[in-house]
C-alpha positions as CSV (number, residue, x, y, z in Angstrom):
1,M,0.0,-0.1,-0.1
2,A,2.8,2.4,0.7
3,R,4.2,1.8,-2.9
4,V,0.7,2.5,-4.4
5,A,0.4,5.7,-2.3
6,E,3.9,6.6,-3.5
7,T,2.9,6.0,-7.1
8,R,-0.3,8.0,-6.9
9,A,1.5,10.9,-5.3
10,S,4.1,10.9,-8.2
11,T,1.2,11.8,-10.7
12,V,0.3,15.3,-9.8
13,P,-1.8,17.7,-11.6
14,G,-0.2,19.5,-14.4
15,R,1.7,16.4,-15.5
16,G,-0.6,15.5,-18.3
17,H,0.3,18.3,-20.7
18,I,2.5,17.8,-23.9
19,G,5.6,19.7,-22.6
20,H,5.9,17.2,-19.6
21,F,5.6,14.5,-22.2
22,A,8.6,15.7,-24.1
23,I,10.6,16.3,-20.9
24,T,9.9,12.9,-19.7
25,I,11.3,11.3,-22.8
26,W,14.3,13.4,-22.9
27,R,15.2,12.7,-19.1
28,H,14.5,9.0,-19.4
29,Q,15.9,8.4,-22.9
30,E,18.4,5.8,-21.5
31,L,15.6,3.9,-20.0
32,L,13.5,4.2,-23.0
33,R,16.3,2.7,-25.1
34,H,16.7,-0.2,-22.6
35,L,12.9,-1.0,-22.7
36,M,13.3,-0.8,-26.7
37,V,16.1,-3.4,-26.6
38,R,14.3,-5.6,-24.1
39,D,11.2,-5.7,-26.4
40,L,13.3,-6.4,-29.5
41,K,15.2,-9.3,-27.7
42,A,11.9,-10.7,-26.3
43,Q,10.3,-10.7,-29.7
44,Y,13.1,-12.6,-31.5
45,K,14.3,-14.7,-28.7
46,Q,15.0,-18.3,-29.7
47,S,14.3,-17.4,-33.3
48,V,16.4,-19.1,-35.9
49,L,16.5,-16.0,-38.2
50,G,16.4,-13.6,-35.3
51,Y,16.4,-9.9,-36.4
52,A,16.2,-10.9,-39.9
53,W,12.4,-11.3,-39.4
54,I,12.3,-7.5,-39.5
55,V,13.0,-7.8,-43.1
56,V,11.7,-11.1,-44.0
57,N,8.2,-10.4,-42.6
58,P,7.4,-7.2,-44.7
59,I,9.0,-8.9,-47.9
60,A,6.7,-12.0,-47.5
61,Q,3.6,-10.1,-47.0
62,L,4.4,-7.8,-49.9
63,A,5.2,-10.7,-52.2
64,T,2.0,-12.5,-51.2
65,F,-0.3,-9.6,-51.7
66,S,1.4,-8.5,-55.0
67,F,1.2,-12.1,-56.4
68,I,-2.6,-12.4,-55.5
69,F,-3.7,-9.1,-56.8
70,T,-1.5,-9.0,-59.9
71,T,-2.6,-12.5,-60.7
72,A,-6.3,-12.5,-59.9
73,L,-7.2,-8.8,-60.4
74,R,-4.4,-7.8,-62.7
75,P,-4.2,-4.1,-61.6
76,E,-1.0,-3.4,-63.6
77,T,-0.8,0.2,-62.4
78,Q,-2.5,2.5,-59.8
79,E,-2.2,6.2,-60.4
80,G,0.5,5.5,-62.9
81,I,2.6,3.5,-60.4
82,P,3.3,-0.1,-60.8
83,F,1.1,-2.0,-58.4
84,P,3.7,-3.7,-56.2
85,L,5.1,-0.3,-55.5
86,F,1.8,1.2,-55.0
87,L,0.9,-1.7,-52.5
88,S,4.1,-1.4,-50.6
89,L,3.5,2.3,-49.6
90,G,0.0,1.4,-48.4
91,L,0.8,-2.0,-46.7
92,L,4.0,-1.2,-45.0
93,P,2.7,1.8,-43.0
94,W,-0.4,-0.1,-42.2
95,I,1.6,-3.1,-40.9
96,F,3.5,-0.6,-38.7
97,F,0.1,0.9,-37.5
98,T,-1.6,-2.3,-36.5
99,N,1.4,-4.1,-35.0
100,A,2.5,-0.9,-33.0
101,L,-1.0,-0.3,-31.9
102,S,-1.6,-3.8,-30.8
103,L,1.7,-4.3,-29.1
104,A,1.4,-0.9,-27.2
105,T,-2.0,-1.7,-26.1
106,M,-0.6,-4.8,-24.2
107,S,2.5,-3.1,-23.1
108,V,1.5,-2.3,-19.5
109,V,-0.5,-5.4,-18.8
110,T,2.4,-7.6,-19.9
111,A,4.9,-5.9,-17.7
112,P,3.6,-6.7,-14.1
113,N,7.1,-6.9,-12.6
114,L,8.1,-3.5,-13.9
115,V,4.9,-1.8,-12.7
116,N,4.9,-3.3,-9.4
117,S,8.6,-2.4,-8.7
118,V,10.1,1.1,-8.4
119,Y,8.3,3.9,-9.9
120,F,9.1,5.0,-13.3
121,P,7.0,6.9,-16.0
122,R,4.8,4.1,-17.1
123,E,4.1,5.9,-20.5
124,L,7.7,4.7,-21.5
125,L,6.4,1.1,-21.9
126,V,3.8,2.3,-24.6
127,I,6.4,4.5,-26.4
128,A,8.9,1.9,-26.4
129,A,6.5,-0.5,-27.9
130,V,5.6,1.8,-30.7
131,L,9.3,2.7,-31.4
132,V,10.3,-0.9,-31.7
133,R,7.6,-1.3,-34.5
134,S,9.0,1.7,-36.1
135,V,12.3,-0.1,-36.8
136,D,10.1,-2.4,-39.0
137,L,8.7,0.5,-40.9
138,A,12.1,2.0,-41.5
139,A,13.3,-1.4,-42.8
140,G,10.2,-1.6,-45.0
141,I,11.1,2.0,-46.7
142,I,14.4,0.6,-47.4
143,I,12.7,-2.3,-49.2
144,V,10.6,0.0,-51.2
145,A,13.7,2.0,-52.2
146,V,15.3,-1.3,-53.3
147,L,12.1,-2.1,-55.4
148,M,12.1,1.3,-57.0
149,V,15.7,0.7,-58.2
150,V,15.0,-2.7,-59.6
151,S,11.9,-1.5,-61.4
152,G,13.5,1.7,-62.8
153,Q,11.2,3.9,-60.9
154,P,12.8,7.3,-60.3
155,L,12.8,8.5,-56.6
156,A,11.1,11.9,-56.4
157,L,13.0,14.7,-54.6
158,T,9.9,15.2,-52.4
159,A,11.0,11.9,-50.7
160,V,12.7,14.2,-48.2
161,W,9.2,14.6,-46.6
162,L,9.4,11.0,-45.6
163,P,11.1,11.6,-42.1
164,F,8.5,14.2,-41.2
165,L,5.7,11.9,-42.3
166,L,7.2,8.9,-40.2
167,L,7.6,11.1,-37.2
168,I,3.8,12.3,-37.6
169,H,2.8,8.6,-37.9
170,V,4.8,7.5,-34.9
171,L,3.5,10.3,-32.6
172,F,-0.1,9.7,-33.7
173,V,0.1,6.0,-32.8
174,I,1.7,6.8,-29.5
175,G,-1.2,9.2,-28.7
176,L,-3.7,6.6,-29.7
177,A,-2.1,3.8,-27.7
178,L,-1.7,5.6,-24.5
179,P,-5.2,5.5,-23.3
180,L,-5.8,2.2,-24.9
181,A,-2.9,0.6,-22.8
182,A,-4.2,2.1,-19.7
183,L,-7.8,1.1,-20.4
184,N,-6.7,-2.5,-21.3
185,L,-5.3,-2.8,-17.8
186,F,-8.8,-2.1,-16.3
187,F,-10.9,-3.9,-19.0
188,R,-9.0,-6.7,-20.5
189,D,-11.3,-7.1,-23.5
190,V,-10.0,-3.7,-24.8
191,R,-7.5,-5.5,-26.9
192,Y,-10.1,-7.5,-28.7
193,L,-12.0,-4.4,-29.4
194,V,-8.8,-3.0,-30.8
195,L,-8.2,-5.9,-33.1
196,T,-11.9,-5.7,-34.4
197,A,-11.6,-2.0,-35.0
198,L,-8.3,-2.6,-37.0
199,H,-10.1,-5.3,-39.1
200,L,-12.7,-2.7,-40.1
201,W,-10.2,0.2,-40.4
202,F,-8.2,-1.8,-42.8
203,F,-10.9,-1.7,-45.5
204,L,-11.6,2.0,-44.9
205,T,-8.0,2.8,-45.7
206,P,-6.7,3.0,-49.4
207,I,-4.0,0.3,-49.2
208,L,-5.2,-2.0,-52.0
209,Y,-6.9,0.7,-54.0
210,S,-6.6,4.4,-54.7
211,V,-8.7,7.2,-53.1
212,S,-9.6,8.3,-56.6
213,A,-11.6,5.0,-57.0
214,V,-13.8,6.0,-54.0
215,P,-17.2,7.6,-55.1
216,E,-17.2,11.4,-54.3
217,R,-20.0,11.0,-51.7
218,Y,-17.8,8.8,-49.5
219,R,-14.6,10.7,-49.7
220,I,-15.3,12.5,-46.4
221,L,-14.7,9.1,-44.6
222,Y,-11.1,9.1,-46.1
223,D,-10.7,12.8,-45.3
224,L,-11.2,12.0,-41.7
225,N,-9.2,8.9,-41.7
226,P,-5.6,9.8,-40.5
227,N,-4.2,6.7,-42.0
228,A,-5.7,7.3,-45.5
229,R,-4.3,10.7,-45.6
230,L,-0.9,9.7,-44.4
231,I,-0.6,6.8,-46.8
232,Q,-1.8,9.0,-49.8
233,T,0.9,11.5,-48.7
234,Y,3.5,8.7,-48.5
235,R,2.6,7.8,-52.2
236,W,2.7,11.4,-53.4
237,A,6.0,12.1,-51.8
238,M,7.7,9.0,-52.7
239,F,6.4,8.3,-56.3
240,Q,4.7,11.5,-57.7
241,G,6.9,14.3,-56.7
242,V,4.1,16.1,-54.8
243,G,4.8,17.4,-51.5
244,P,1.9,17.6,-48.9
245,P,-0.3,20.7,-49.3
246,I,0.1,23.3,-46.5
247,E,-3.5,22.4,-45.3
248,S,-2.5,18.8,-44.9
249,V,0.6,19.6,-43.1
250,I,-1.2,21.9,-40.5
251,W,-4.0,19.1,-40.2
252,A,-1.3,16.5,-39.6
253,I,0.6,18.6,-37.0
254,G,-2.8,19.4,-35.2
255,L,-4.1,15.9,-35.3
256,T,-0.9,14.5,-33.8
257,A,-0.5,17.1,-31.3
258,G,-4.2,16.5,-30.2
259,S,-3.7,12.7,-30.1
260,V,-0.7,13.0,-27.9
261,L,-2.1,15.7,-25.6
262,I,-5.3,13.9,-25.0
263,G,-3.9,10.5,-24.9
264,Y,-1.2,11.4,-22.4
265,Y,-3.6,13.3,-20.2
266,L,-5.9,10.4,-20.0
267,F,-3.0,8.0,-19.5
268,K,-1.6,10.1,-16.5
269,K,-5.2,10.3,-15.0
270,M,-5.5,6.5,-15.0
271,E,-1.8,5.9,-14.0
272,P,-2.1,6.3,-10.3
273,Y,-4.5,3.2,-10.2
274,F,-2.3,0.7,-12.3
275,A,-1.1,-1.1,-9.2
276,D,-4.6,-1.9,-8.1
277,Y,-5.3,-3.9,-11.5
278,I,-1.9,-5.2,-12.5
């Protein structure tokens, strides 16, 4: 009980704002790196291929989807882009999103020994889980670059936007995962709701098809879908030499800031009660 009281006292009003979020990451960057290494080692422990799965997994999924759709549906190009490349810049960010959100949702509930030991900012568990999956996304982008070289597709200069887009995507997932990780501790069926939502979200995201193929009256669903906007912007920047419009940049920054601010605030409000449910 004394440790619980200490944990609750550690979360004081005012610690749920975005400034404190950034300061926490900066001050505990060594611990964050340790948690990331721990998650990576745990994921590939006793695996024959080990860290090679970071590259093998996205290649296998891309090859499978490309074969099925180019053989059965024969979509040779999408928006003037060879379909395997078009697919890769939709599927890889989606794989990152689903894996990161799923892993981060479980990050607190699967670390009872850490949560019940000495106090540390519990949000680091969630952040580490998302950053580990961002390694897969970075590896996937390298795979896309190799595919472009092999297919003779020129790399647009607007690809310099990719680091910004990756940062926005990572921060958005962190903001979304923080309250889900906390809620999953109190209600263990949250993880199943997340999986169901991701299945539905997949078909509402232009991964296998282009937004231009969607009837105009349904476009608002894609305008409100963060993954749809980000994936479309990935493709523009990588293949078509089109930088994101200024309104999209403002929208992305606002959405990400709002996601992190609200998610972090809710997480810190629930954090004092973690020890009662872990």
